[in-house]
ZAMARGU-4260 file (C-alpha; in steps of 0.2 Angstrom, whole numbers, plus 5000, padded with zeros to 4 digits):
<rodrens>
0) 5615/5643/5879 | 5600/5632/5879 | 5593/5619/5867 | 5595/5601/5860 | 5613/5595/5856
5) 5616/5579/5847 | 5630/5569/5855 | 5643/5561/5845 | 5636/5544/5850 | 5618/5550/5845
10) 5624/5556/5828 | 5632/5539/5825 | 5616/5530/5830 | 5607/5541/5818 | 5619/5536/5804
15) 5617/5518/5808 | 5598/5518/5808 | 5598/5528/5792 | 5609/5514/5784 | 5596/5500/5787
20) 5582/5494/5776 | 5564/5490/5782 | 5570/5473/5788 | 5585/5479/5796 | 5597/5474/5782
25) 5612/5486/5779 | 5609/5496/5763 | 5623/5509/5765 | 5621/5528/5769 | 5618/5540/5754
30) 5623/5558/5760 | 5612/5565/5746 | 5597/5560/5757 | 5604/5569/5772 | 5603/5588/5775
35) 5617/5593/5786 | 5609/5610/5790 | 5593/5602/5796 | 5584/5617/5791 | 5569/5607/5783
40) 5565/5597/5799 | 5570/5581/5791 | 5584/5571/5783 | 5580/5577/5765 | 5578/5593/5755
45) 5560/5600/5755 | 5548/5591/5744 | 5539/5607/5740 | 5546/5607/5722 | 5541/5594/5709
50) 5552/5580/5704 | 5563/5586/5689 | 5563/5580/5671 | 5577/5568/5667 | 5592/5576/5660
55) 5592/5575/5641 | 5604/5562/5633 | 5620/5568/5626 | 5625/5565/5608 | 5639/5553/5603
60) 5652/5565/5608 | 5644/5568/5625 | 5638/5585/5621 | 5621/5592/5626 | 5616/5607/5616
65) 5604/5621/5622 | 5600/5637/5613 | 5611/5648/5625 | 5625/5636/5629 | 5632/5618/5628
70) 5639/5606/5641 | 5649/5590/5640 | 5645/5575/5650 | 5661/5566/5656 | 5664/5548/5653
75) 5673/5536/5664 | 5691/5541/5666 | 5688/5558/5657 | 5698/5574/5661 | 5696/5591/5655
80) 5710/5588/5643 | 5702/5573/5635 | 5685/5581/5633 | 5693/5597/5625 | 5703/5585/5614
85) 5688/5576/5609 | 5678/5592/5605 | 5693/5602/5597 | 5693/5615/5611 | 5707/5623/5621
90) 5710/5613/5637 | 5716/5628/5646 | 5700/5638/5642 | 5689/5624/5647 | 5698/5621/5663
95) 5697/5639/5668 | 5679/5641/5663 | 5675/5627/5675 | 5687/5631/5689 | 5697/5615/5687
100) 5714/5609/5682 | 5715/5602/5665 | 5722/5585/5671 | 5709/5583/5685 | 5700/5566/5683
105) 5681/5569/5682 | 5667/5558/5689 | 5657/5548/5676 | 5642/5559/5672 | 5649/5575/5678
110) 5644/5591/5668 | 5657/5602/5660 | 5651/5619/5654 | 5659/5623/5637 | 5665/5641/5635
115) 5662/5641/5616 | 5650/5631/5605 | 5656/5616/5595 | 5649/5613/5578 | 5639/5598/5573
120) 5629/5595/5589 | 5611/5591/5588 | 5599/5601/5600 | 5594/5593/5616 | 5577/5584/5614
125) 5564/5577/5626 | 5551/5563/5623 | 5533/5569/5624 | 5518/5557/5622 | 5504/5564/5612
130) 5486/5556/5611 | 5476/5553/5596 | 5465/5568/5600 | 5479/5579/5597 | 5481/5584/5615
135) 5498/5584/5623 | 5498/5571/5637 | 5515/5575/5644 | 5513/5578/5663 | 5527/5591/5662
140) 5518/5601/5648 | 5501/5602/5657 | 5484/5596/5650 | 5473/5604/5638 | 5487/5611/5627
145) 5486/5608/5608 | 5499/5597/5600 | 5514/5609/5595 | 5521/5609/5578 | 5534/5596/5578
150) 5549/5598/5566 | 5549/5586/5552 | 5566/5579/5556 | 5560/5574/5574 | 5555/5556/5576
155) 5537/5551/5580 | 5532/5533/5585 | 5514/5527/5585 | 5507/5515/5598 | 5491/5508/5604
160) 5485/5513/5621 | 5475/5501/5633 | 5459/5509/5628 | 5462/5505/5610 | 5466/5523/5604
165) 5482/5528/5596 | 5495/5538/5604 | 5512/5545/5597 | 5528/5548/5606 | 5537/5564/5598
170) 5553/5573/5602 | 5553/5591/5606 | 5567/5603/5610 | 5572/5602/5628 | 5569/5617/5639
175) 5585/5626/5643 | 5590/5624/5662 | 5597/5638/5672 | 5616/5638/5676 | 5622/5641/5693
180) 5640/5646/5697 | 5645/5640/5715 | 5652/5653/5727 | 5662/5650/5743 | 5651/5644/5757
185) 5637/5635/5746 | 5633/5617/5748 | 5623/5605/5737 | 5609/5606/5749 | 5609/5625/5750
190) 5609/5626/5731 | 5594/5614/5729 | 5584/5624/5742 | 5588/5640/5733 | 5580/5634/5717
195) 5567/5623/5724 | 5573/5606/5717 | 5578/5590/5726 | 5596/5586/5730 | 5594/5569/5721
200) 5589/5579/5705 | 5603/5591/5707 | 5615/5577/5709 | 5609/5566/5694 | 5609/5581/5682
205) 5627/5586/5687 | 5635/5569/5691 | 5638/5574/5709 | 5646/5562/5721 | 5635/5554/5735
210) 5643/5567/5747 | 5636/5581/5736 | 5653/5590/5736 | 5654/5606/5725 | 5668/5618/5723
215) 5668/5637/5721 | 5668/5642/5702 | 5659/5625/5697 | 5645/5627/5685 | 5629/5617/5689
220) 5614/5614/5679 | 5598/5618/5688 | 5585/5603/5684 | 5570/5608/5675 | 5555/5606/5686
225) 5542/5593/5682 | 5524/5591/5687 | 5519/5601/5702 | 5507/5593/5714 | 5489/5598/5712
230) 5483/5612/5723 | 5466/5611/5732 | 5454/5623/5724 | 5451/5638/5735 | 5432/5640/5740
235) 5426/5657/5736 | 5409/5662/5744 | 5396/5672/5735 | 5394/5690/5740 | 5383/5692/5755
240) 5385/5674/5761 | 5394/5669/5777 | 5411/5660/5777 | 5410/5642/5783 | 5417/5639/5800
245) 5434/5630/5799 | 5436/5613/5806 | 5445/5614/5822 | 5460/5603/5825 | 5451/5594/5839
250) 5439/5587/5827 | 5452/5577/5819 | 5463/5573/5834 | 5459/5575/5853 | 5469/5588/5862
255) 5483/5582/5873 | 5479/5578/5891 | 5489/5592/5899 | 5488/5597/5917 | 5493/5616/5918
260) 5498/5624/5934 | 5492/5642/5937 | 5505/5655/5936 | 5501/5661/5953 | 5505/5645/5961
265) 5518/5647/5974 | 5534/5637/5970 | 5541/5627/5984 | 5558/5632/5989 | 5572/5620/5985
270) 5581/5611/5998 | 5597/5620/6003 | 5608/5617/6018 | 5607/5631/6031 | 5625/5633/6035
275) 5621/5643/6051 | 5610/5629/6058 | 5623/5616/6053 | 5636/5625/6062 | 5626/5628/6078
280) 5620/5610/6078 | 5638/5604/6076 | 5645/5615/6089 | 5651/5601/6100 | 5664/5610/6111
285) 5660/5628/6106 | 5678/5632/6109 | 5680/5645/6096 | 5669/5659/6088 | 5668/5665/6070
290) 5684/5676/6066 | 5674/5687/6054 | 5656/5694/6053 | 5649/5685/6038 | 5641/5669/6031
295) 5651/5654/6026 | 5654/5654/6008 | 5663/5638/6006 | 5663/5623/6018 | 5677/5612/6024
300) 5682/5597/6013 | 5697/5587/6017 | 5710/5587/6004 | 5701/5601/5994 | 5697/5615/6006
305) 5706/5613/6022 | 5696/5626/6031 | 5680/5637/6028 | 5679/5653/6018 | 5669/5667/6026
310) 5661/5682/6017 | 5668/5697/6025 | 5665/5716/6021 | 5682/5723/6015 | 5691/5732/6029
315) 5680/5723/6043 | 5690/5716/6058 | 5696/5699/6058 | 5698/5693/6076 | 5706/5678/6086
320) 5693/5664/6087 | 5700/5660/6104 | 5713/5664/6117 | 5731/5659/6113 | 5748/5664/6107
325) 5753/5670/6090 | 5764/5656/6084 | 5768/5662/6067 | 5765/5676/6054 | 5770/5672/6037
330) 5765/5676/6019 | 5758/5666/6004 | 5765/5667/5986 | 5755/5683/5983 | 5763/5691/5999
335) 5746/5690/6008 | 5749/5688/6027 | 5744/5671/6036 | 5743/5671/6055 | 5744/5655/6065
340) 5738/5656/6083 | 5742/5641/6095 | 5728/5636/6108 | 5727/5624/6122 | 5724/5606/6118
345) 5736/5605/6104 | 5724/5615/6093 | 5730/5629/6081 | 5719/5641/6071 | 5725/5649/6054
350) 5719/5665/6046 | 5722/5670/6028 | 5714/5684/6017 | 5718/5699/6028 | 5729/5714/6028
355) 5734/5727/6041 | 5741/5714/6053 | 5739/5721/6071 | 5749/5708/6081 | 5766/5701/6081
360) 5773/5684/6083 | 5773/5679/6101 | 5759/5690/6106 | 5746/5684/6118 | 5728/5686/6111
365) 5711/5684/6119 | 5695/5679/6110 | 5690/5694/6099 | 5707/5702/6098 | 5709/5710/6081
370) 5722/5702/6071 | 5720/5712/6055 | 5707/5718/6042 | 5698/5709/6028 | 5705/5712/6011
375) 5696/5719/5996 | 5692/5702/5990 | 5680/5700/6004 | 5684/5682/6009 | 5693/5677/6025
380) 5700/5659/6025 | 5699/5651/6042 | 5707/5634/6047 | 5707/5623/6063 | 5721/5611/6065
385) 5723/5597/6078 | 5742/5596/6078 | 5746/5597/6059 | 5730/5588/6054 | 5716/5600/6047
390) 5698/5597/6055 | 5681/5604/6051 | 5681/5621/6059 | 5662/5621/6061 | 5663/5607/6074
395) 5673/5619/6085 | 5663/5635/6083 | 5649/5641/6095
</rodrens>
């Protein structure tokens, strides 16, 4: 698997940097500004959606009433049971409807959906400024819309604008937000992306904690979108006229100074040790010859590999590296034969990884005498020992 992985140290560094203000002071880290999925390329949810309207204010009992449903806003220390008692509802029904225990303490500002309507609750309202010309100046409602008919019971306040004209602030019924029931696997960030709202708006509308924790079965209000960013008018050419040539990116910023290498350029071979040349150059005495016909697959390393491993075709002959006497034939823990041949000068050679042993203990052997055959694994292990100390076999091979 390829690609960038952020180390634990790197992640901690990011968190530390994110918790510092413009002058380096510590400001604390708010997880609502961090998208753990990193699907938007930054540390926040996509800003493609407009900022939401503020959530309507609840009444004196903490209830917000929409045409299709009602919600209660928790106060400090509230539980499902205390809210149900305040509103005259069955605590068990309210708890089940919100996938909570009736005794669970709620965050201040958390939204609790009501399974049935409570009487005496005023409809949710939003404040809308209206100019003296009768045009709605609310940025959320859009310009050029005539002033709607405002119910007589709604408050209206007249004030002076900077230009001297009069303007009124009226209250209108709040648009009903969607409800979302959280399912397993969803997060605050994924829900915000799904509906095109910011995580901060989702959190403020539902009283979520800074870590944006949500639970399966929880009912969330989806913030009502505000003023969308203005779009650049699309230029439409008259029929029969040519389209203007688009401005190339290089007109705004120069292209990077890159030096490309032609694909046909020959790649230099990496430096790799030639084991054959190494063996020939190191053949000081040339006392022994290779016991198997193959390349060295693993070199000698004192304490790790006490000999060399030779690639050998299964069933090929394994021969004595020099003349001597078969001093021992034993077996390893896997019952694989190990042959030891004693030579002049206190030297011994060891052969492992072979089958079909063709000699016996005490036999005299000459250079090239067949000792056995390479096993199916295709590796023959060969050691040279000076007394009982292993030495590098390549220094003794010719």
